[in-house]
CHARMM-style PDB file with segment names, atoms N, HN, CA, C and O in Angstrom:
ATOM      1  N   LEU     1       5.892  10.379  13.193  1.00  0.00      PROA
ATOM      2  CA  LEU     1       7.141   9.657  13.159  1.00  0.00      PROA
ATOM      3  C   LEU     1       7.065   8.945  14.295  1.00  0.00      PROA
ATOM      4  O   LEU     1       7.422   9.524  15.321  1.00  0.00      PROA
ATOM      5  N   LEU     2       6.454   7.137  14.421  1.00  0.00      PROA
ATOM      6  HN  LEU     2       6.164   6.667  13.587  1.00  0.00      PROA
ATOM      7  CA  LEU     2       6.681   6.429  15.416  1.00  0.00      PROA
ATOM      8  C   LEU     2       7.943   5.700  15.433  1.00  0.00      PROA
ATOM      9  O   LEU     2       8.539   5.497  14.375  1.00  0.00      PROA
ATOM     10  N   SER     3       8.357   5.325  16.455  1.00  0.00      PROA
ATOM     11  HN  SER     3       7.872   5.490  17.314  1.00  0.00      PROA
ATOM     12  CA  SER     3       9.485   4.381  16.578  1.00  0.00      PROA
ATOM     13  C   SER     3       9.081   3.213  18.027  1.00  0.00      PROA
ATOM     14  O   SER     3       8.582   3.436  19.130  1.00  0.00      PROA
ATOM     15  N   THR     4       9.655   1.740  17.255  1.00  0.00      PROA
ATOM     16  HN  THR     4      10.060   1.558  16.359  1.00  0.00      PROA
ATOM     17  CA  THR     4       9.164   0.911  17.984  1.00  0.00      PROA
ATOM     18  C   THR     4       9.633  -0.902  17.471  1.00  0.00      PROA
ATOM     19  O   THR     4       9.197  -1.694  16.635  1.00  0.00      PROA
ATOM     20  N   GLY     5      10.707  -0.925  18.482  1.00  0.00      PROA
ATOM     21  HN  GLY     5      11.061  -0.281  19.160  1.00  0.00      PROA
ATOM     22  CA  GLY     5      11.404  -2.156  18.300  1.00  0.00      PROA
ATOM     23  C   GLY     5      12.218  -2.029  17.196  1.00  0.00      PROA
ATOM     24  O   GLY     5      12.215  -2.878  16.305  1.00  0.00      PROA
ATOM     25  N   GLY     6      12.985  -0.946  17.171  1.00  0.00      PROA
ATOM     26  HN  GLY     6      12.987  -0.256  17.895  1.00  0.00      PROA
ATOM     27  CA  GLY     6      13.883  -0.397  16.316  1.00  0.00      PROA
ATOM     28  C   GLY     6      13.830  -0.491  14.638  1.00  0.00      PROA
ATOM     29  O   GLY     6      14.710  -0.766  13.823  1.00  0.00      PROA
ATOM     30  N   ARG     7      12.433  -0.146  14.481  1.00  0.00      PROA
ATOM     31  HN  ARG     7      11.717   0.078  15.143  1.00  0.00      PROA
ATOM     32  CA  ARG     7      11.677   0.146  13.362  1.00  0.00      PROA
ATOM     33  C   ARG     7      10.997   1.599  13.578  1.00  0.00      PROA
ATOM     34  O   ARG     7      10.662   2.012  14.688  1.00  0.00      PROA
ATOM     35  N   ARG     8      10.792   2.530  12.017  1.00  0.00      PROA
ATOM     36  HN  ARG     8      11.064   2.194  11.115  1.00  0.00      PROA
ATOM     37  CA  ARG     8      10.162   4.016  12.190  1.00  0.00      PROA
ATOM     38  C   ARG     8       9.116   3.434  11.687  1.00  0.00      PROA
ATOM     39  O   ARG     8       9.160   2.519  10.865  1.00  0.00      PROA
ATOM     40  N   ILE     9       8.099   3.942  12.161  1.00  0.00      PROA
ATOM     41  HN  ILE     9       8.064   4.686  12.829  1.00  0.00      PROA
ATOM     42  CA  ILE     9       6.606   4.088  10.810  1.00  0.00      PROA
ATOM     43  C   ILE     9       6.295   5.296  11.253  1.00  0.00      PROA
ATOM     44  O   ILE     9       6.210   5.811  12.368  1.00  0.00      PROA
ATOM     45  N   GLY    10       6.085   5.783   9.745  1.00  0.00      PROA
ATOM     46  HN  GLY    10       6.154   5.365   8.839  1.00  0.00      PROA
ATOM     47  CA  GLY    10       5.571   6.996   9.359  1.00  0.00      PROA
ATOM     48  C   GLY    10       4.119   7.067   9.374  1.00  0.00      PROA
ATOM     49  O   GLY    10       3.477   6.034   9.182  1.00  0.00      PROA
ATOM     50  N   VAL    11       3.682   7.896   9.529  1.00  0.00      PROA
ATOM     51  HN  VAL    11       4.203   8.735   9.685  1.00  0.00      PROA
ATOM     52  CA  VAL    11       1.859   7.851   9.406  1.00  0.00      PROA
ATOM     53  C   VAL    11       1.725   9.390   9.317  1.00  0.00      PROA
ATOM     54  O   VAL    11       2.171  10.215  10.114  1.00  0.00      PROA
ATOM     55  N   LEU    12       0.746   9.690   7.748  1.00  0.00      PROA
ATOM     56  HN  LEU    12       0.384   9.019   7.101  1.00  0.00      PROA
ATOM     57  CA  LEU    12       0.052  10.643   7.091  1.00  0.00      PROA
ATOM     58  C   LEU    12      -0.970  10.663   7.612  1.00  0.00      PROA
ATOM     59  O   LEU    12      -1.640   9.648   7.805  1.00  0.00      PROA
ATOM     60  N   ALA    13      -1.515  12.530   8.157  1.00  0.00      PROA
ATOM     61  HN  ALA    13      -0.971  13.354   8.000  1.00  0.00      PROA
ATOM     62  CA  ALA    13      -2.572  12.455   7.648  1.00  0.00      PROA
ATOM     63  C   ALA    13      -3.305  13.396   7.228  1.00  0.00      PROA
ATOM     64  O   ALA    13      -3.280  14.404   7.936  1.00  0.00      PROA
ATOM     65  N   VAL    14      -3.937  13.428   6.347  1.00  0.00      PROA
ATOM     66  HN  VAL    14      -3.957  12.610   5.772  1.00  0.00      PROA
ATOM     67  CA  VAL    14      -4.411  14.372   5.887  1.00  0.00      PROA
ATOM     68  C   VAL    14      -6.077  14.904   5.350  1.00  0.00      PROA
ATOM     69  O   VAL    14      -6.825  14.227   4.644  1.00  0.00      PROA
ATOM     70  N   ARG    15      -6.224  15.584   5.622  1.00  0.00      PROA
ATOM     71  HN  ARG    15      -5.617  16.134   6.195  1.00  0.00      PROA
ATOM     72  CA  ARG    15      -7.673  16.221   4.969  1.00  0.00      PROA
ATOM     73  C   ARG    15      -8.375  16.068   4.154  1.00  0.00      PROA
ATOM     74  O   ARG    15      -8.459  17.122   3.523  1.00  0.00      PROA
ATOM     75  N   PRO    16      -9.182  15.083   3.620  1.00  0.00      PROA
ATOM     76  CA  PRO    16      -9.428  15.102   1.916  1.00  0.00      PROA
ATOM     77  C   PRO    16     -10.280  16.023   1.693  1.00  0.00      PROA
ATOM     78  O   PRO    16     -11.211  16.339   2.435  1.00  0.00      PROA
ATOM     79  N   ASN    17      -9.812  16.792  -0.008  1.00  0.00      PROA
ATOM     80  HN  ASN    17      -9.056  16.536  -0.610  1.00  0.00      PROA
ATOM     81  CA  ASN    17     -10.953  18.080  -0.114  1.00  0.00      PROA
ATOM     82  C   ASN    17     -11.294  18.113  -2.071  1.00  0.00      PROA
ATOM     83  O   ASN    17     -10.457  18.022  -2.969  1.00  0.00      PROA
ATOM     84  N   LYS    18     -12.124  18.202  -2.135  1.00  0.00      PROA
ATOM     85  HN  LYS    18     -12.804  18.276  -1.406  1.00  0.00      PROA
ATOM     86  CA  LYS    18     -12.481  18.142  -3.775  1.00  0.00      PROA
ATOM     87  C   LYS    18     -11.303  18.257  -4.850  1.00  0.00      PROA
ATOM     88  O   LYS    18     -11.123  17.604  -5.878  1.00  0.00      PROA
ATOM     89  N   GLU    19     -10.477  19.412  -4.222  1.00  0.00      PROA
ATOM     90  HN  GLU    19     -10.623  19.942  -3.387  1.00  0.00      PROA
ATOM     91  CA  GLU    19      -9.650  19.608  -5.301  1.00  0.00      PROA
ATOM     92  C   GLU    19      -8.720  18.624  -5.735  1.00  0.00      PROA
ATOM     93  O   GLU    19      -8.431  18.508  -6.926  1.00  0.00      PROA
ATOM     94  N   ASP    20      -8.019  17.590  -4.447  1.00  0.00      PROA
ATOM     95  HN  ASP    20      -8.254  17.684  -3.480  1.00  0.00      PROA
ATOM     96  CA  ASP    20      -7.318  16.725  -4.775  1.00  0.00      PROA
ATOM     97  C   ASP    20      -7.737  15.245  -4.726  1.00  0.00      PROA
ATOM     98  O   ASP    20      -7.025  14.252  -4.872  1.00  0.00      PROA
ATOM     99  N   LEU    21      -9.018  15.325  -4.493  1.00  0.00      PROA
ATOM    100  HN  LEU    21      -9.597  16.132  -4.374  1.00  0.00      PROA
ATOM    101  CA  LEU    21      -9.876  13.851  -5.200  1.00  0.00      PROA
ATOM    102  C   LEU    21      -9.803  14.262  -6.341  1.00  0.00      PROA
ATOM    103  O   LEU    21      -8.755  13.650  -6.545  1.00  0.00      PROA
ATOM    104  N   GLN    22      -9.976  14.739  -7.245  1.00  0.00      PROA
ATOM    105  HN  GLN    22     -10.828  15.236  -7.079  1.00  0.00      PROA
ATOM    106  CA  GLN    22     -10.233  15.179  -8.523  1.00  0.00      PROA
ATOM    107  C   GLN    22      -9.053  15.388  -8.778  1.00  0.00      PROA
ATOM    108  O   GLN    22      -9.021  15.021  -9.953  1.00  0.00      PROA
ATOM    109  N   THR    23      -8.069  15.706  -8.542  1.00  0.00      PROA
ATOM    110  HN  THR    23      -8.095  16.005  -7.588  1.00  0.00      PROA
ATOM    111  CA  THR    23      -6.656  15.358  -9.174  1.00  0.00      PROA
ATOM    112  C   THR    23      -6.241  13.668  -9.328  1.00  0.00      PROA
ATOM    113  O   THR    23      -5.841  13.179 -10.384  1.00  0.00      PROA
ATOM    114  N   VAL    24      -6.448  12.817  -7.903  1.00  0.00      PROA
ATOM    115  HN  VAL    24      -6.773  13.215  -7.044  1.00  0.00      PROA
ATOM    116  CA  VAL    24      -6.245  12.010  -8.203  1.00  0.00      PROA
ATOM    117  C   VAL    24      -7.361  11.173  -9.061  1.00  0.00      PROA
ATOM    118  O   VAL    24      -7.045  10.058  -9.475  1.00  0.00      PROA
ATOM    119  N   ALA    25      -8.387  11.589  -9.272  1.00  0.00      PROA
ATOM    120  HN  ALA    25      -8.644  12.494  -8.936  1.00  0.00      PROA
ATOM    121  CA  ALA    25      -9.332  10.566  -9.835  1.00  0.00      PROA
ATOM    122  C   ALA    25      -8.576  10.708 -11.315  1.00  0.00      PROA
ATOM    123  O   ALA    25      -8.415   9.678 -11.969  1.00  0.00      PROA
ATOM    124  N   ARG    26      -7.961  12.405 -12.012  1.00  0.00      PROA
ATOM    125  HN  ARG    26      -8.092  13.242 -11.480  1.00  0.00      PROA
ATOM    126  CA  ARG    26      -7.663  12.643 -13.250  1.00  0.00      PROA
ATOM    127  C   ARG    26      -6.629  11.652 -13.864  1.00  0.00      PROA
ATOM    128  O   ARG    26      -6.574  11.396 -15.066  1.00  0.00      PROA
ATOM    129  N   LEU    27      -5.751  11.082 -12.835  1.00  0.00      PROA
ATOM    130  HN  LEU    27      -5.796  11.290 -11.857  1.00  0.00      PROA
ATOM    131  CA  LEU    27      -4.693  10.694 -12.361  1.00  0.00      PROA
ATOM    132  C   LEU    27      -4.843   9.517 -12.807  1.00  0.00      PROA
ATOM    133  O   LEU    27      -4.099   8.904 -13.572  1.00  0.00      PROA
ATOM    134  N   ALA    28      -5.842   9.176 -12.315  1.00  0.00      PROA
ATOM    135  HN  ALA    28      -6.447   9.675 -11.693  1.00  0.00      PROA
ATOM    136  CA  ALA    28      -6.470   7.168 -12.285  1.00  0.00      PROA
ATOM    137  C   ALA    28      -6.808   6.786 -13.331  1.00  0.00      PROA
ATOM    138  O   ALA    28      -6.482   5.738 -13.889  1.00  0.00      PROA
ATOM    139  N   ALA    29      -7.748   7.910 -13.824  1.00  0.00      PROA
ATOM    140  HN  ALA    29      -8.013   8.761 -13.371  1.00  0.00      PROA
ATOM    141  CA  ALA    29      -8.692   7.946 -14.969  1.00  0.00      PROA
ATOM    142  C   ALA    29      -7.369   7.743 -16.593  1.00  0.00      PROA
ATOM    143  O   ALA    29      -7.583   6.947 -17.507  1.00  0.00      PROA
ATOM    144  N   THR    30      -5.767   8.946 -16.504  1.00  0.00      PROA
ATOM    145  HN  THR    30      -5.593   9.592 -15.761  1.00  0.00      PROA
ATOM    146  CA  THR    30      -5.407   8.657 -17.683  1.00  0.00      PROA
ATOM    147  C   THR    30      -4.414   7.828 -17.820  1.00  0.00      PROA
ATOM    148  O   THR    30      -3.813   7.666 -18.882  1.00  0.00      PROA
ATOM    149  N   ARG    31      -4.160   7.231 -16.743  1.00  0.00      PROA
ATOM    150  HN  ARG    31      -4.648   7.362 -15.880  1.00  0.00      PROA
ATOM    151  CA  ARG    31      -3.148   6.438 -16.198  1.00  0.00      PROA
ATOM    152  C   ARG    31      -1.664   7.163 -15.340  1.00  0.00      PROA
ATOM    153  O   ARG    31      -0.511   6.730 -15.338  1.00  0.00      PROA
ATOM    154  N   GLY    32      -2.022   7.943 -14.910  1.00  0.00      PROA
ATOM    155  HN  GLY    32      -2.958   8.295 -14.912  1.00  0.00      PROA
ATOM    156  CA  GLY    32      -0.838   8.773 -14.012  1.00  0.00      PROA
ATOM    157  C   GLY    32      -0.421   8.354 -12.695  1.00  0.00      PROA
ATOM    158  O   GLY    32       0.354   8.883 -11.898  1.00  0.00      PROA
ATOM    159  N   LEU    33      -1.299   6.978 -12.616  1.00  0.00      PROA
ATOM    160  HN  LEU    33      -1.928   6.548 -13.264  1.00  0.00      PROA
ATOM    161  CA  LEU    33      -0.790   7.669 -11.163  1.00  0.00      PROA
ATOM    162  C   LEU    33       0.118   5.581 -11.288  1.00  0.00      PROA
ATOM    163  O   LEU    33      -0.185   4.621 -11.997  1.00  0.00      PROA
ATOM    164  N   HSD    34       1.302   5.782 -10.126  1.00  0.00      PROA
ATOM    165  HN  HSD    34       1.548   6.561  -9.550  1.00  0.00      PROA
ATOM    166  CA  HSD    34       1.932   4.297 -10.865  1.00  0.00      PROA
ATOM    167  C   HSD    34       2.431   3.526  -8.738  1.00  0.00      PROA
ATOM    168  O   HSD    34       3.328   3.838  -7.955  1.00  0.00      PROA
ATOM    169  N   VAL    35       1.332   2.560  -8.655  1.00  0.00      PROA
ATOM    170  HN  VAL    35       0.604   2.306  -9.291  1.00  0.00      PROA
ATOM    171  CA  VAL    35       1.374   2.059  -7.628  1.00  0.00      PROA
ATOM    172  C   VAL    35       2.343   1.142  -7.603  1.00  0.00      PROA
ATOM    173  O   VAL    35       2.246   0.338  -8.531  1.00  0.00      PROA
ATOM    174  N   PRO    36       3.431   0.931  -6.730  1.00  0.00      PROA
ATOM    175  CA  PRO    36       4.565  -0.434  -6.905  1.00  0.00      PROA
ATOM    176  C   PRO    36       4.265  -1.860  -6.398  1.00  0.00      PROA
ATOM    177  O   PRO    36       5.226  -2.299  -5.765  1.00  0.00      PROA
ATOM    178  N   ILE    37       3.522  -2.475  -6.458  1.00  0.00      PROA
ATOM    179  HN  ILE    37       2.742  -2.118  -6.973  1.00  0.00      PROA
ATOM    180  CA  ILE    37       3.343  -4.109  -6.471  1.00  0.00      PROA
ATOM    181  C   ILE    37       4.864  -4.880  -6.193  1.00  0.00      PROA
ATOM    182  O   ILE    37       5.808  -5.044  -6.966  1.00  0.00      PROA
ATOM    183  N   ASP    38       4.706  -5.237  -4.911  1.00  0.00      PROA
ATOM    184  HN  ASP    38       3.939  -5.105  -4.283  1.00  0.00      PROA
ATOM    185  CA  ASP    38       5.668  -6.445  -4.211  1.00  0.00      PROA
ATOM    186  C   ASP    38       5.388  -7.592  -5.126  1.00  0.00      PROA
ATOM    187  O   ASP    38       5.965  -7.788  -6.196  1.00  0.00      PROA
ATOM    188  N   ARG    39       4.530  -8.266  -4.649  1.00  0.00      PROA
ATOM    189  HN  ARG    39       4.061  -8.107  -3.780  1.00  0.00      PROA
ATOM    190  CA  ARG    39       4.030  -9.716  -4.812  1.00  0.00      PROA
ATOM    191  C   ARG    39       2.398 -10.093  -4.858  1.00  0.00      PROA
ATOM    192  O   ARG    39       1.575  -9.462  -4.195  1.00  0.00      PROA
ATOM    193  N   THR    40       2.132 -10.941  -5.524  1.00  0.00      PROA
ATOM    194  HN  THR    40       2.800 -11.454  -6.062  1.00  0.00      PROA
ATOM    195  CA  THR    40       0.583 -11.466  -5.832  1.00  0.00      PROA
ATOM    196  C   THR    40       0.535 -12.728  -5.025  1.00  0.00      PROA
ATOM    197  O   THR    40       1.243 -13.565  -5.585  1.00  0.00      PROA
ATOM    198  N   TYR    41       0.140 -13.067  -4.244  1.00  0.00      PROA
ATOM    199  HN  TYR    41      -0.435 -12.387  -3.789  1.00  0.00      PROA
ATOM    200  CA  TYR    41       0.342 -14.018  -2.833  1.00  0.00      PROA
ATOM    201  C   TYR    41      -1.596 -14.466  -3.652  1.00  0.00      PROA
ATOM    202  O   TYR    41      -2.456 -13.729  -4.132  1.00  0.00      PROA
ATOM    203  N   PRO    42      -1.540 -15.869  -3.453  1.00  0.00      PROA
ATOM    204  CA  PRO    42      -3.379 -16.346  -3.552  1.00  0.00      PROA
ATOM    205  C   PRO    42      -4.042 -16.399  -2.278  1.00  0.00      PROA
ATOM    206  O   PRO    42      -3.652 -15.916  -1.215  1.00  0.00      PROA
ATOM    207  N   LEU    43      -4.914 -16.935  -2.476  1.00  0.00      PROA
ATOM    208  HN  LEU    43      -5.231 -17.327  -3.339  1.00  0.00      PROA
ATOM    209  CA  LEU    43      -5.806 -16.183  -0.713  1.00  0.00      PROA
ATOM    210  C   LEU    43      -5.292 -17.632   0.368  1.00  0.00      PROA
ATOM    211  O   LEU    43      -5.939 -17.728   1.411  1.00  0.00      PROA
ATOM    212  N   GLU    44      -4.144 -18.738   0.119  1.00  0.00      PROA
ATOM    213  HN  GLU    44      -3.618 -18.660  -0.728  1.00  0.00      PROA
ATOM    214  CA  GLU    44      -4.362 -19.579   0.579  1.00  0.00      PROA
ATOM    215  C   GLU    44      -2.796 -19.347   1.612  1.00  0.00      PROA
ATOM    216  O   GLU    44      -2.369 -20.068   2.513  1.00  0.00      PROA
ATOM    217  N   GLU    45      -2.137 -17.869   0.957  1.00  0.00      PROA
ATOM    218  HN  GLU    45      -2.484 -17.283   0.225  1.00  0.00      PROA
ATOM    219  CA  GLU    45      -0.883 -18.061   1.212  1.00  0.00      PROA
ATOM    220  C   GLU    45      -1.128 -16.131   1.801  1.00  0.00      PROA
ATOM    221  O   GLU    45      -0.269 -15.310   1.477  1.00  0.00      PROA
ATOM    222  N   VAL    46      -2.053 -15.808   2.427  1.00  0.00      PROA
ATOM    223  HN  VAL    46      -2.750 -16.475   2.690  1.00  0.00      PROA
ATOM    224  CA  VAL    46      -2.518 -14.257   3.092  1.00  0.00      PROA
ATOM    225  C   VAL    46      -1.463 -14.680   3.896  1.00  0.00      PROA
ATOM    226  O   VAL    46      -0.453 -14.582   3.200  1.00  0.00      PROA
ATOM    227  N   PRO    47      -1.195 -15.067   4.918  1.00  0.00      PROA
ATOM    228  CA  PRO    47      -0.480 -15.370   6.533  1.00  0.00      PROA
ATOM    229  C   PRO    47       0.933 -15.138   6.003  1.00  0.00      PROA
ATOM    230  O   PRO    47       1.723 -14.345   6.515  1.00  0.00      PROA
ATOM    231  N   GLU    48       1.193 -15.925   4.895  1.00  0.00      PROA
ATOM    232  HN  GLU    48       0.550 -16.569   4.479  1.00  0.00      PROA
ATOM    233  CA  GLU    48       2.924 -15.829   4.722  1.00  0.00      PROA
ATOM    234  C   GLU    48       3.294 -14.218   3.506  1.00  0.00      PROA
ATOM    235  O   GLU    48       4.381 -14.048   2.955  1.00  0.00      PROA
ATOM    236  N   ALA    49       1.899 -13.122   3.344  1.00  0.00      PROA
ATOM    237  HN  ALA    49       1.016 -13.260   3.792  1.00  0.00      PROA
ATOM    238  CA  ALA    49       1.978 -11.995   3.080  1.00  0.00      PROA
ATOM    239  C   ALA    49       2.181 -11.422   3.983  1.00  0.00      PROA
ATOM    240  O   ALA    49       2.801 -10.367   3.840  1.00  0.00      PROA
ATOM    241  N   LEU    50       1.771 -11.828   5.300  1.00  0.00      PROA
ATOM    242  HN  LEU    50       1.268 -12.685   5.416  1.00  0.00      PROA
ATOM    243  CA  LEU    50       1.223 -10.285   6.354  1.00  0.00      PROA
ATOM    244  C   LEU    50       2.665 -10.850   6.728  1.00  0.00      PROA
ATOM    245  O   LEU    50       3.530 -10.035   7.049  1.00  0.00      PROA
ATOM    246  N   ARG    51       2.954 -12.179   6.700  1.00  0.00      PROA
ATOM    247  HN  ARG    51       2.252 -12.841   6.439  1.00  0.00      PROA
ATOM    248  CA  ARG    51       4.601 -11.946   7.829  1.00  0.00      PROA
ATOM    249  C   ARG    51       5.534 -10.781   6.833  1.00  0.00      PROA
ATOM    250  O   ARG    51       6.260  -9.876   7.243  1.00  0.00      PROA
ATOM    251  N   ARG    52       5.264 -11.117   5.594  1.00  0.00      PROA
ATOM    252  HN  ARG    52       4.674 -11.852   5.260  1.00  0.00      PROA
ATOM    253  CA  ARG    52       6.171 -10.202   4.705  1.00  0.00      PROA
ATOM    254  C   ARG    52       6.091  -8.841   5.165  1.00  0.00      PROA
ATOM    255  O   ARG    52       7.077  -8.144   5.402  1.00  0.00      PROA
ATOM    256  N   ILE    53       4.840  -8.463   5.290  1.00  0.00      PROA
ATOM    257  HN  ILE    53       4.039  -9.029   5.097  1.00  0.00      PROA
ATOM    258  CA  ILE    53       4.639  -7.119   5.723  1.00  0.00      PROA
ATOM    259  C   ILE    53       5.515  -6.644   7.185  1.00  0.00      PROA
ATOM    260  O   ILE    53       6.291  -5.733   7.476  1.00  0.00      PROA
ATOM    261  N   GLY    54       4.873  -7.880   7.930  1.00  0.00      PROA
ATOM    262  HN  GLY    54       4.242  -8.619   7.693  1.00  0.00      PROA
ATOM    263  CA  GLY    54       5.311  -7.820   9.191  1.00  0.00      PROA
ATOM    264  C   GLY    54       6.628  -7.287   9.449  1.00  0.00      PROA
ATOM    265  O   GLY    54       6.903  -6.204   9.965  1.00  0.00      PROA
ATOM    266  N   HSD    55       7.476  -8.265   8.988  1.00  0.00      PROA
ATOM    267  HN  HSD    55       7.252  -9.145   8.569  1.00  0.00      PROA
ATOM    268  CA  HSD    55       9.159  -8.009   8.996  1.00  0.00      PROA
ATOM    269  C   HSD    55       9.618  -6.558   7.959  1.00  0.00      PROA
ATOM    270  O   HSD    55      10.667  -5.933   7.800  1.00  0.00      PROA
ATOM    271  N   GLY    56       8.510  -6.471   7.514  1.00  0.00      PROA
ATOM    272  HN  GLY    56       7.658  -6.978   7.643  1.00  0.00      PROA
ATOM    273  CA  GLY    56       9.212  -4.452   6.374  1.00  0.00      PROA
ATOM    274  C   GLY    56       9.671  -5.588   5.294  1.00  0.00      PROA
ATOM    275  O   GLY    56       9.593  -5.048   4.191  1.00  0.00      PROA
ATOM    276  N   ARG    57       9.728  -5.762   5.276  1.00  0.00      PROA
ATOM    277  HN  ARG    57       9.791  -6.201   6.172  1.00  0.00      PROA
ATOM    278  CA  ARG    57      10.599  -6.442   4.127  1.00  0.00      PROA
ATOM    279  C   ARG    57       9.183  -5.877   2.242  1.00  0.00      PROA
ATOM    280  O   ARG    57       9.480  -5.978   1.052  1.00  0.00      PROA
ATOM    281  N   SER    58       8.116  -5.473   2.737  1.00  0.00      PROA
ATOM    282  HN  SER    58       7.875  -5.392   3.704  1.00  0.00      PROA
ATOM    283  CA  SER    58       7.361  -5.214   0.824  1.00  0.00      PROA
ATOM    284  C   SER    58       7.777  -3.825   1.035  1.00  0.00      PROA
ATOM    285  O   SER    58       7.632  -2.982   1.920  1.00  0.00      PROA
ATOM    286  N   LEU    59       8.406  -3.910  -0.222  1.00  0.00      PROA
ATOM    287  HN  LEU    59       8.524  -4.595  -0.941  1.00  0.00      PROA
ATOM    288  CA  LEU    59       8.484  -3.166  -1.375  1.00  0.00      PROA
ATOM    289  C   LEU    59       7.259  -2.034  -1.787  1.00  0.00      PROA
ATOM    290  O   LEU    59       7.384  -0.809  -1.802  1.00  0.00      PROA
ATOM    291  N   GLY    60       6.241  -2.703  -2.061  1.00  0.00      PROA
ATOM    292  HN  GLY    60       6.140  -3.697  -2.049  1.00  0.00      PROA
ATOM    293  CA  GLY    60       5.201  -2.160  -2.598  1.00  0.00      PROA
ATOM    294  C   GLY    60       3.789  -2.867  -1.755  1.00  0.00      PROA
ATOM    295  O   GLY    60       3.816  -3.562  -0.740  1.00  0.00      PROA
ATOM    296  N   LYS    61       2.528  -2.403  -2.595  1.00  0.00      PROA
ATOM    297  HN  LYS    61       2.506  -1.838  -3.420  1.00  0.00      PROA
ATOM    298  CA  LYS    61       1.496  -3.478  -2.353  1.00  0.00      PROA
ATOM    299  C   LYS    61       1.178  -5.065  -2.623  1.00  0.00      PROA
ATOM    300  O   LYS    61       1.180  -5.704  -3.676  1.00  0.00      PROA
ATOM    301  N   MET    62       0.978  -5.351  -1.631  1.00  0.00      PROA
ATOM    302  HN  MET    62       0.977  -4.832  -0.777  1.00  0.00      PROA
ATOM    303  CA  MET    62       0.453  -6.728  -1.974  1.00  0.00      PROA
ATOM    304  C   MET    62      -0.785  -7.139  -2.819  1.00  0.00      PROA
ATOM    305  O   MET    62      -1.652  -6.302  -2.566  1.00  0.00      PROA
ATOM    306  N   ILE    63      -1.295  -8.114  -3.773  1.00  0.00      PROA
ATOM    307  HN  ILE    63      -0.591  -8.793  -3.979  1.00  0.00      PROA
ATOM    308  CA  ILE    63      -2.556  -8.093  -4.141  1.00  0.00      PROA
ATOM    309  C   ILE    63      -2.222 -10.118  -3.762  1.00  0.00      PROA
ATOM    310  O   ILE    63      -1.426 -11.049  -3.884  1.00  0.00      PROA
ATOM    311  N   ILE    64      -3.503  -9.708  -3.278  1.00  0.00      PROA
ATOM    312  HN  ILE    64      -4.149  -8.951  -3.179  1.00  0.00      PROA
ATOM    313  CA  ILE    64      -4.394 -11.222  -2.650  1.00  0.00      PROA
ATOM    314  C   ILE    64      -5.008 -11.820  -4.358  1.00  0.00      PROA
ATOM    315  O   ILE    64      -5.378 -10.935  -5.129  1.00  0.00      PROA
ATOM    316  N   GLU    65      -5.048 -12.685  -4.642  1.00  0.00      PROA
ATOM    317  HN  GLU    65      -4.747 -13.405  -4.016  1.00  0.00      PROA
ATOM    318  CA  GLU    65      -5.920 -13.447  -6.070  1.00  0.00      PROA
ATOM    319  C   GLU    65      -7.230 -13.804  -4.914  1.00  0.00      PROA
ATOM    320  O   GLU    65      -7.281 -13.095  -3.909  1.00  0.00      PROA
ATOM    321  N   ILE    66      -8.018 -14.647  -5.052  1.00  0.00      PROA
ATOM    322  HN  ILE    66      -7.977 -15.223  -5.869  1.00  0.00      PROA
ATOM    323  CA  ILE    66      -9.088 -14.926  -4.563  1.00  0.00      PROA
ATOM    324  C   ILE    66      -9.496 -15.555  -5.966  1.00  0.00      PROA
ATOM    325  O   ILE    66      -9.488 -14.792  -6.932  1.00  0.00      PROA
ATOM    326  N   ASN    67     -10.004 -17.455  -6.238  1.00  0.00      PROA
ATOM    327  HN  ASN    67     -10.010 -18.075  -5.453  1.00  0.00      PROA
ATOM    328  CA  ASN    67     -10.417 -18.065  -7.365  1.00  0.00      PROA
ATOM    329  C   ASN    67     -11.182 -18.468  -6.746  1.00  0.00      PROA
ATOM    330  OT1 ASN    67     -12.028 -19.224  -7.223  1.00  0.00      PROA
TER     331      ASN     67
END
């Protein structure tokens, strides 16, 4: 766990192994994974998306639409 400017940042490091990758693949194939999505942005609004992430306001993954 790191702390910078009053913000805490967690770091997770793991060694990939075959069993874990097979479990993730199975969950993905059966829709057993839930990935929270915060917002979808058009490509031209990427700077705003990065600001949102940088300010710690993101509550999930950001999707960037490329049309």
